[in-house]
C-alpha positions in Angstrom: -48.8 -18.0 -3.4 -47.1 -16.1 -0.6 -47.7 -12.8 -2.4 -51.4 -13.1 -1.7 -50.7 -12.7 2.1 -48.5 -9.7 1.4 -50.5 -7.7 -1.2 -52.6 -5.5 1.2 -55.7 -6.8 -0.5 -58.3 -8.1 2.0 -60.0 -10.2 -0.5 -57.0 -12.4 -1.5 -55.2 -14.9 0.8 -52.6 -17.7 0.9 -53.7 -21.2 1.8 -52.2 -24.7 1.9 -53.2 -27.6 -0.4 -56.7 -29.1 0.4 -56.5 -31.4 3.5 -53.0 -30.2 4.5 -53.2 -28.9 8.1 -49.4 -28.1 8.4 -47.7 -25.7 6.0 -44.8 -23.2 5.8 -44.6 -19.8 4.2 -41.2 -18.3 3.5 -40.8 -14.5 3.0 -37.7 -12.9 1.5 -37.5 -9.4 2.8 -35.3 -8.3 0.0 -32.5 -7.3 2.4 -31.8 -7.1 6.1 -34.6 -5.7 8.2 -35.2 -5.2 11.9 -38.7 -5.7 13.4 -40.3 -6.4 16.8 -43.9 -7.0 15.9 -45.7 -9.4 13.5 -49.2 -9.1 12.3 -51.2 -12.1 11.1 -54.8 -12.3 9.8 -56.7 -15.4 8.8 -59.3 -15.3 6.0 -61.9 -15.4 8.7 -64.8 -15.8 6.2 -63.6 -19.4 5.8 -63.5 -19.9 9.6 -60.9 -19.8 12.3 -58.5 -22.6 11.5 -55.0 -22.1 12.8 -54.4 -23.6 16.2 -50.6 -23.4 16.6 -47.8 -21.6 14.6 -44.2 -20.4 14.9 -42.1 -17.7 13.3 -38.4 -18.2 12.4 -35.6 -16.1 11.1 -32.9 -17.1 8.7 -29.4 -16.6 10.4 -27.4 -17.4 7.3 -27.0 -21.1 8.2 -30.5 -22.2 9.3 -33.8 -21.3 10.7 -34.1 -20.0 14.3 -37.4 -19.7 16.1 -38.2 -16.2 17.5 -41.9 -16.3 18.3 -44.8 -18.7 18.5 -48.5 -18.6 19.1 -51.8 -20.4 19.1 -54.9 -19.1 17.3 -54.7 -16.2 14.8 -58.4 -15.4 14.0 -59.3 -12.0 12.5 -56.0 -10.3 13.6 -53.1 -11.4 15.8 -50.3 -9.1 16.9 -47.1 -10.7 18.3 -44.5 -8.6 20.1 -41.0 -9.9 20.7 -37.4 -8.7 21.2 -36.1 -7.0 18.0 -35.1 -9.4 15.2 -32.8 -8.6 12.3 -32.9 -10.9 9.3 -33.4 -11.0 5.5 -35.9 -14.0 5.5 -38.7 -15.1 7.7 -40.6 -18.4 7.8 -44.2 -18.8 9.2 -44.8 -22.5 10.0 -48.4 -23.6 10.7 -47.9 -26.5 13.1 -51.6 -27.4 13.6 -54.8 -26.3 12.0 -58.4 -27.5 12.0 -58.5 -27.5 8.2 -56.1 -26.2 5.5 -54.9 -22.9 7.0 -55.4 -19.5 5.4 -53.5 -16.3 5.8 -55.2 -13.1 4.5 -52.4 -10.7 5.5 -49.0 -10.9 7.1 -46.8 -8.0 8.1 -43.6 -7.2 10.1 -43.1 -3.9 11.9 -40.6 -2.0 14.0 -42.6 -0.5 16.9 -39.8 0.0 19.4 -42.1 -1.7 22.0 -40.9 -5.3 21.6 -40.2 -7.4 24.7 -36.8 -6.9 26.2 
């Protein structure tokens, strides 16, 4: 479940169904939040799998992309212009095998791109 990528436990992780190389993970932030950095970590013990992904915010009517990337590996930090939303969706667009996500986090650093 999504909770396994949000629990702060390095031994648990979220994954898609076997053989499924594309997947989405929706995260309800429990209210409006502003952030300018995302942290993603694969369960690297199973190998680096993710090849392409995007992050989207819910704007009340639909999903709007605000960041994208390629490989994740052990840890990937993405910085972007500040985003305010109550829901975020991570979509794995391409993966070598079923993707894994050990940890996911959103942060307000004040250093996002302008």
